[in-house]
C-alpha positions as CSV (number, residue, x, y, z in Angstrom):
1,M,-131.7,38.1,-11.3
2,L,-132.3,37.8,-7.6
3,K,-134.9,40.6,-7.6
4,I,-136.7,38.9,-10.4
5,V,-136.8,35.6,-8.6
6,V,-138.0,37.2,-5.4
7,H,-140.8,39.1,-7.2
8,L,-141.9,35.9,-9.0
9,F,-142.2,33.9,-5.8
10,F,-144.0,36.8,-4.2
11,G,-146.4,36.8,-7.1
12,I,-147.0,33.1,-6.6
13,F,-147.7,33.7,-2.9
14,L,-150.3,36.3,-3.7
15,L,-151.9,34.2,-6.4
16,S,-152.1,31.2,-4.0
17,S,-153.6,33.4,-1.3
18,F,-156.2,34.7,-3.7
19,V,-157.1,31.2,-4.8
20,L,-157.4,29.9,-1.3
21,F,-159.5,32.7,0.2
22,T,-161.7,33.6,-2.8
23,P,-164.9,31.5,-3.1
24,H,-165.9,30.4,-6.6
25,V,-168.4,28.2,-8.3
26,T,-167.5,24.6,-9.4
27,S,-169.5,21.7,-10.5
28,A,-168.8,19.9,-7.2
29,T,-171.0,21.2,-4.4
30,E,-172.8,20.1,-1.2
31,E,-176.1,20.8,-2.9
32,Y,-177.0,17.1,-3.2
33,A,-176.3,16.5,0.5
34,K,-178.5,19.4,1.5
35,Q,-181.3,18.3,-0.7
36,T,-181.3,14.6,0.2
37,G,-179.6,14.5,3.7
38,Q,-177.1,11.9,2.3
39,A,-173.5,11.7,3.6
40,C,-170.6,12.9,1.5
41,A,-169.6,9.2,0.8
42,V,-172.6,8.9,-1.4
43,C,-171.1,11.2,-4.0
44,H,-167.4,10.9,-3.2
45,L,-165.1,7.9,-2.8
46,D,-163.4,9.8,0.1
47,P,-165.9,9.6,3.0
48,G,-164.7,13.1,4.0
49,G,-165.7,14.6,0.7
50,G,-163.7,15.9,-2.2
51,G,-161.8,13.8,-4.7
52,E,-163.1,11.2,-7.2
53,L,-166.8,10.9,-7.5
54,T,-168.9,7.7,-7.2
55,A,-171.4,6.8,-9.9
56,A,-174.2,8.6,-8.0
57,G,-172.0,11.7,-7.7
58,K,-171.1,11.7,-11.3
59,T,-174.8,11.4,-12.3
60,F,-175.7,14.4,-10.1
61,A,-172.7,16.5,-11.3
62,D,-173.6,15.8,-14.9
63,S,-177.3,16.7,-14.4
64,R,-176.3,19.9,-12.6
65,Q,-173.7,20.8,-15.2
66,A,-176.2,20.3,-18.0
67,R,-178.5,22.9,-16.3
68,T,-175.8,25.5,-15.7
69,E,-173.1,25.3,-18.3
70,K,-172.8,24.9,-22.1
71,P,-171.1,21.6,-23.1
72,E,-168.6,23.4,-25.3
73,K,-167.5,25.7,-22.5
74,E,-167.2,22.8,-20.1
75,L,-165.2,20.8,-22.6
76,F,-162.8,23.7,-23.0
77,F,-162.2,24.0,-19.2
78,K,-161.8,20.3,-18.8
79,G,-159.1,20.4,-21.5
80,F,-157.5,23.4,-19.9
81,R,-157.4,21.6,-16.5
82,L,-156.0,18.5,-18.1
83,V,-153.1,20.5,-19.7
84,I,-152.4,22.4,-16.5
85,G,-152.5,19.2,-14.4
86,Y,-150.2,17.4,-16.9
87,L,-147.7,20.3,-16.8
88,H,-147.9,20.3,-12.9
89,F,-147.1,16.5,-12.7
90,V,-144.4,16.6,-15.4
91,T,-142.6,19.5,-13.6
92,A,-143.0,17.7,-10.2
93,I,-141.4,14.6,-11.7
94,F,-138.6,16.5,-13.2
95,W,-137.9,18.6,-10.1
96,F,-138.2,15.7,-7.7
97,G,-136.1,13.5,-10.0
98,T,-133.4,16.1,-10.0
99,I,-133.4,16.3,-6.2
100,L,-133.3,12.5,-5.8
101,Y,-130.4,12.3,-8.3
102,V,-128.4,15.0,-6.7
103,H,-128.9,13.7,-3.1
104,L,-128.8,9.9,-3.7
105,I,-126.3,9.7,-6.5
106,L,-124.0,12.7,-6.6
107,K,-124.4,13.5,-2.9
108,P,-124.8,17.1,-1.6
109,A,-121.1,17.4,-0.9
110,Y,-120.4,18.0,-4.6
111,A,-122.0,21.4,-4.3
112,V,-120.2,22.7,-1.2
113,G,-117.8,24.7,-3.4
114,G,-120.6,26.6,-5.0
115,L,-124.1,25.8,-6.3
116,P,-124.1,24.4,-9.9
117,R,-126.0,26.8,-12.2
118,G,-127.9,24.0,-13.8
119,E,-129.4,22.7,-10.6
120,V,-130.2,26.2,-9.5
121,R,-131.9,27.0,-12.8
122,V,-134.0,23.8,-12.7
123,G,-135.0,24.4,-9.1
124,I,-136.2,28.0,-9.7
125,I,-138.1,27.3,-12.9
126,S,-139.7,24.2,-11.4
127,M,-140.9,26.0,-8.3
128,I,-142.4,28.8,-10.3
129,V,-144.2,26.4,-12.6
130,M,-145.4,24.3,-9.7
131,G,-146.6,27.4,-7.9
132,V,-148.6,28.8,-10.9
133,T,-150.1,25.5,-12.0
134,G,-150.9,24.4,-8.4
135,S,-152.7,27.6,-7.8
136,I,-154.8,27.2,-11.0
137,L,-155.7,23.6,-10.1
138,T,-156.6,24.6,-6.6
139,F,-158.9,27.3,-8.0
140,Y,-160.8,24.6,-9.9
141,R,-160.8,22.0,-7.2
142,V,-161.4,23.9,-3.9
143,N,-164.7,25.8,-3.8
144,S,-164.5,27.2,-0.3
145,F,-162.1,27.7,2.6
146,D,-164.3,25.5,4.7
147,M,-163.5,22.6,2.4
148,L,-159.8,23.1,3.1
149,I,-160.1,22.7,6.8
150,H,-163.0,20.2,7.1
151,T,-162.2,17.6,4.5
152,R,-159.5,15.0,4.3
153,F,-158.5,16.3,0.8
154,G,-158.4,19.9,1.9
155,I,-156.2,19.1,5.0
156,L,-153.7,17.1,2.9
157,L,-153.7,19.9,0.3
158,L,-152.9,22.5,3.0
159,I,-150.0,20.3,4.3
160,K,-148.7,19.9,0.7
161,I,-148.8,23.7,0.2
162,G,-147.0,24.2,3.5
163,L,-144.2,21.8,2.5
164,Y,-143.9,23.5,-0.9
165,L,-143.5,26.9,0.8
166,V,-140.8,25.5,3.1
167,M,-138.9,24.3,0.0
168,V,-139.3,27.6,-1.7
169,L,-138.1,29.6,1.4
170,S,-135.2,27.3,1.9
171,A,-134.2,27.5,-1.8
172,L,-134.3,31.3,-1.6
173,Y,-132.1,31.3,1.5
174,V,-129.6,28.8,-0.1
175,V,-129.4,30.8,-3.4
176,T,-129.2,34.2,-1.8
177,V,-127.2,33.6,1.4
178,I,-125.4,30.2,1.4
179,G,-124.6,30.0,-2.3
180,P,-122.5,33.2,-2.4
181,R,-120.6,32.2,0.8
182,L,-119.7,28.8,-0.7
183,K,-118.6,30.4,-3.9
184,A,-116.6,33.1,-2.1
185,K,-114.8,30.4,-0.1
186,R,-113.7,28.6,-3.2
187,K,-112.5,31.9,-4.8
188,E,-110.3,32.6,-1.8
189,M,-108.5,29.3,-2.3
190,S,-105.6,29.4,-4.8
191,P,-104.7,26.5,-7.1
192,I,-102.4,24.0,-5.4
193,D,-99.7,21.8,-6.9
194,A,-101.0,18.2,-6.6
195,E,-97.6,16.7,-6.3
196,G,-97.5,14.9,-3.0
197,G,-101.3,14.7,-2.8
198,L,-104.3,16.9,-2.1
199,S,-106.9,16.9,0.6
200,L,-110.6,17.1,-0.3
201,E,-110.6,20.8,0.8
202,E,-107.5,21.6,-1.3
203,L,-109.0,19.7,-4.3
204,G,-112.0,22.0,-4.0
205,A,-109.8,24.9,-5.2
206,C,-109.2,23.1,-8.5
207,D,-112.6,23.3,-10.0
208,G,-111.7,24.5,-13.5
209,K,-113.4,27.9,-13.1
210,D,-111.8,31.4,-13.6
211,G,-108.5,30.0,-14.9
212,R,-108.1,27.4,-12.1
213,P,-107.0,23.8,-13.1
214,A,-109.7,21.1,-13.3
215,Y,-108.8,18.3,-11.0
216,F,-111.0,15.5,-9.7
217,A,-110.4,12.4,-7.6
218,F,-111.3,8.9,-8.6
219,E,-110.5,5.8,-6.5
220,G,-107.9,7.6,-4.5
221,K,-106.0,9.3,-7.3
222,I,-106.1,12.9,-8.6
223,Y,-106.7,13.3,-12.3
224,D,-106.1,16.5,-14.4
225,A,-108.9,17.3,-16.8
226,T,-107.9,20.9,-17.5
227,Q,-107.1,20.4,-21.2
228,S,-109.9,17.9,-21.9
229,K,-112.6,19.1,-24.3
230,L,-115.1,17.1,-22.3
231,W,-114.4,19.1,-19.1
232,K,-115.0,22.7,-20.3
233,Q,-115.2,25.1,-17.3
234,G,-114.6,22.1,-15.0
235,V,-117.9,20.4,-15.9
236,H,-118.3,17.1,-17.6
237,M,-121.5,16.4,-19.6
238,G,-123.3,19.1,-17.6
239,R,-123.5,17.1,-14.4
240,H,-120.1,16.2,-13.0
241,N,-118.0,19.0,-11.5
242,A,-114.3,19.1,-11.0
243,G,-112.9,19.8,-7.6
244,I,-114.5,16.8,-5.8
245,D,-114.2,13.1,-5.4
246,L,-116.2,11.5,-8.3
247,T,-115.5,7.9,-7.4
248,E,-119.1,6.9,-6.8
249,A,-120.6,9.2,-9.5
250,L,-118.4,8.0,-12.3
251,K,-119.0,4.4,-11.5
252,L,-122.5,5.0,-12.7
253,A,-121.4,6.7,-15.9
254,P,-122.4,5.0,-19.2
255,H,-118.7,4.6,-20.2
256,G,-116.1,2.5,-18.4
257,I,-113.4,3.7,-16.1
258,E,-110.9,3.6,-19.1
259,K,-112.3,7.0,-20.1
260,V,-111.1,8.3,-16.7
261,T,-107.8,6.6,-16.5
262,T,-106.7,8.0,-20.0
263,L,-106.4,11.3,-18.2
264,T,-103.1,12.1,-16.4
265,A,-103.0,11.0,-12.8
266,I,-101.0,13.8,-11.0
267,G,-101.2,12.8,-7.3
268,E,-103.0,11.0,-4.6
269,L,-106.1,12.0,-2.6
270,V,-104.9,12.6,1.0
271,V,-107.5,11.5,3.6
272,S,-107.2,13.9,6.5
273,G,-108.9,13.9,9.8
274,P,-112.4,15.1,10.2
275,R,-112.8,18.9,10.3
276,K,-115.7,20.9,11.6
277,A,-117.5,22.4,8.7
278,P,-118.4,26.1,9.0
279,L,-122.0,27.0,10.0
280,H,-123.1,27.9,6.4
281,E,-122.0,24.5,5.2
282,R,-123.8,22.7,8.0
283,V,-126.9,24.7,7.2
284,F,-126.6,23.7,3.6
285,F,-126.4,20.0,4.4
286,F,-129.3,20.3,6.7
287,M,-131.5,22.0,4.1
288,A,-130.4,19.5,1.5
289,H,-131.5,16.5,3.6
290,M,-134.7,18.4,4.7
291,N,-135.8,19.0,1.1
292,L,-135.2,15.3,0.3
293,T,-137.4,14.4,3.3
294,I,-140.1,16.8,2.0
295,V,-140.1,15.2,-1.4
296,F,-140.9,11.8,0.2
297,M,-143.6,13.5,2.3
298,I,-145.3,15.0,-0.7
299,I,-145.2,11.7,-2.6
300,L,-146.9,10.1,0.5
301,I,-149.6,12.8,0.3
302,L,-150.2,11.9,-3.4
303,A,-150.4,8.3,-2.5
304,L,-152.9,9.0,0.3
305,W,-155.0,11.0,-2.2
306,R,-155.1,8.2,-4.7
307,W,-155.0,5.0,-2.6
308,G,-155.3,6.0,1.1
């Protein structure tokens, strides 16, 4: 699985490099400026060139297109670009929405005992789709390397690509290095009797996996969900994991707290003094917050493209 993921990301990198450094013909050129001596702002809403066209730019593009391409062919490519662009944005919304939900609602601490498979799967698939569709859209949008480094659109695109690659590399590191360490640490811990209370670290050993009991904390109490059909393998509704304090997460659940309190309370959550987290945990938290920051930066770039 890991080799497949690495090969896929390497393929995306090669495809992106090919797109960025291979010149190709598009309907948007500097031909009009060369012919008339007019500035880029005559054809583009962005004074630096690129992006949405003005009325004059659309007229010139249509006349040039009529001379060089068949309408049927152009209609096909417009439809193809629309589908790819739609898929690109839907994937971005799904991926970024997952990141925001995990970081702002569940909090990154819920994954310190091991990365949930669902989030890992969503992240990997989203990054692959974003890389492929982004490369295709760039191929149709960017007609030269010079456009990337001398126009406002191109510079913002390069920044966006760089942020995306940072997220990809950090995800690979988390999945291949940090994830196994977090999982190994949880396996080393044996199930603990909750009588007398459990600390958060001890609670982490009761995640419902590999025959371990499924305990979780809610409002200072430890509840046993081991026998509950709604907590198979220590996961509730595919999003809430046993072994952590779910007080804030379950307050946002569609059901009331009575669904929680029907389970057996077997002890109290013991609040211990602060401990220094191991290096891999600190790196995990840093990358989690870094990716959240990158999401907001990419959204800012999209806003600058449209309204800046």
